[in-house]
N, C-alpha and C positions, 0 to 999 in steps of 0.2 A: 285571338292569335296575333293580331296586328298585321301591318302591311309587310309583304315579303320584300326583301332587299338582297340583291346579289352582292356578296362581300368578296368575291374573288379569292385571292390567296391570303387574305387578312389573317385568318386563324393560323395558317402555317408560319407566317411572319411572326405572329405573337408567340408561337411555340418557342422560337429561338431566344426570346426575351423573358420567357416564363421561368423564374428561378426554381419554382417547385417542380416543374416538368423536368428540368435539367437535373435536379436533385434526385428525382425518381429514377432517371436513367442511371445515375451513379450508384444508387442503392441497389437497383436490380442487377447491375453488372457485378458489383462486389458480392452480392449473395449468390449469383450464378457461379462465380469463381470459387467461392468457399464451399459450395455444394457439389458442383459438377465434377471437379477434379478428384476429390476423395471418393465420391460415389462411383465413378467409373473404375477407379483402381480397386476399390473393395469389391465391386460387382465382378470384375475379372477374376479376382482371387477366389471368391465364393463359387463362381462357375467352374473354375479349375478344380476346386475341392469336390464339388458335386459330381464332376465327371470322373473322379478317381475310382478305380476298381475296388479299393480297400474300404470305401465308405458304405456302411450299412444303413438301411432305412432312407434311401434317397428320396423316395416319393414323399415321405413325411417332411423332410427338410425343404423340399421344393414348395410344399404347401405352406410351411411356416414362413419361408422367405417371401412368399407372395401375399400373405395376409395383410401386412401394413398398407399395401396398395389399394385394397378394397375396404379398409377401415374408414369410418367417417372422419372427414377432415376436422370437424368440430371436436370429436372425441380426441383426436391426436393433439390438437391445439391445447385442449384442457390438460392433457397429460404433460405436455412440454411446458406449459405455463407453470405447473407445479414443480417441474424439474428445475427451471430457470428462475423461479420466484426469488425476489430480492430478500425477503424476510424469512419465509418458511420453505424455500426451495430445497429439493433433495440434493442438488449439486452443491449449494452453499453449506448444507449440513455436513457433507463429506469433506468439503474444503476446510471447514471449521475444525472437524475432528483431526485433520492433519496438521492443525496448528497455524493455519493461514487465515488472513482476514477474508470475510465473505466478499464476493463480487456482486455489485449492483447491476446485474445483467440487463434488466429492463429499463435501467436509467442511463445506460451508456449506448452510444451509437453502435460501436463494434459489438457490444453484447447482444443487441437486438439482431444485428446481422448474423451473428453466430447462431442464435436461437432459431431464427427462421431457416437458416441453412441446415441446421440439425434436423428440423422437421422434414425438409426435402430429402435429405440423405436417408433418413429412416424410412420414409414412405416409398422411395423409388429405387433404392439399391437392389432389393430383392427382385423387383420387376425386371430390371435390366440384367440381373444375374441369370434369370430364366432365359432371356433372349440370347445372352452370350453362351449359355449352356447349349442351346439349340445349334449355335454355330460350331461349338466344340465337338458336338456329336457327329458333325459332318466331316470332321478331319479323320482320315483313314488311320486306323491303329497301326498299320504296317509301317507308317513313317516313324511312330514312336518306338516301335520294336527295332527298326533299323538303326535309329539313333542310339538306343540303349546298347545294342551289340557293338557299336562303334565306340562305346565308352563315354557317351555324353551324360552329364549330370542332369538331375531334375531341373535345375535352374537353366542350364543350357538348352534343354529340350523346350522349356517354356519360352525362353528368349528367342530362339532361332527357328522354332517350328510353330509353336502354338500362336504366339503373338502375330507373326507375319500372315499366317493363314486365317487368323481371326480378324485381321485388320478391317475387312469390309463391314463386319458386324459391329466392331468398335466404332467405326466411322458412323454407322447408322445410329448407334446409341448416343454418341456425342452430339450429332446433329439434332436428334429428337430431344435430347436433354437441353440443348441450347434453345430450341423453340419453346419447350416447356418452361425453362428458366425465365425467359422474357415474358411469358404469360402468367407469371406467378401472381396469384391473387388471394385465394382462399386461405392459405397458410398465414400470410401477413394480416389479412383482415381479422381472422379468428384470434390471432395471438396479440396484436397490438391495437386492433380497432380500425375503423375507417379513417381516423385522423392521422394514422401513421405512427403513433407512439411518440416517445420523447424526441423532440427536434425533427419530427417527421422521418426518423431513421428507418422506419418500416414502410415508408411510402414507395411502393413499386409503381411501375408505369401503368399497369392494368388497374391497380387500386386508385390511382389518380384519375384515370379515365372514368372509372365508376363514379368517383366523387363529382367530377365535372358533369357527366352526362345525366346521372340519375339523382345525385345529391343537389347540385346547383341547377339542374335542368338546362344545362348548356349543351344541347345535343349537337350543334354544329361544331363546337370546340372539341367535344368528345369524339366526333367523327374524324377530326383532324389528327387527334392523338392516336386513334386507331390506325390511320393510314401511315403515320410516322412509325408506329410499331411494326407495321408490315414491312416497311423499308429496312428498319433496324434488324428484324429477324432474318430477312432475306440476305442482307449484307453479312451478318454474323454466320449464317449457315453456309454461305459461299466461302468465307474465310476458313471455317472449320473443314469444309470439304477439300479445299486446296491444301490445308496443313496435314490432313490425315490420309490423303490419297497416296497410295503406293501401288506399284505394279507387282503382282505376285505371280511368279512363273510356276 
């Protein structure tokens, strides 16, 4: 093992000069933005539809929406690798049929970001929709009935009644999605490998932590990365909480 030596804050100082670590923060942040915003919007819409009185077979749709969340990440990555494949991908096949040139998704930085974000959206949208649905079902139907009698449209009811009363649940979903987004690991590892893909475009913070701690056996540096991740998640969660907080009378 060698002689033990106290290094103080050396690893934390090194983090600020580590270009790969800084790149992993950038990649993780971009993927989080690409995945979280569409995911929350789609989840709210799905929850609103599931809560509608006109929909038949609600239990079936709830089960279907939740299935992606309990599906093996490896299986999901294999499916999306075939969807975004450069040469034989389903997406490029459809693009070619429309008369456009194929996109080399896995050879482009933004393409890798989009592919990983798509996995996150597909995997977690249904899960968040179920959480939002639980919040919707706590809203009294008398409020909707009163608004309808006053001549409010469906959009107005959604905008001025549903969204404000659902805000605490949306806040919870955004914060948990932020925490999950910064902890992104399996999706990136399975899709582009531990090296992070072309130009390390798929290198997330946790994937880099894994490489340093268990690939290079730099456990001290890996611990420093994990503590930096705790600070980042705490800061982003606080910002999300401040931005999404509203008083509902």
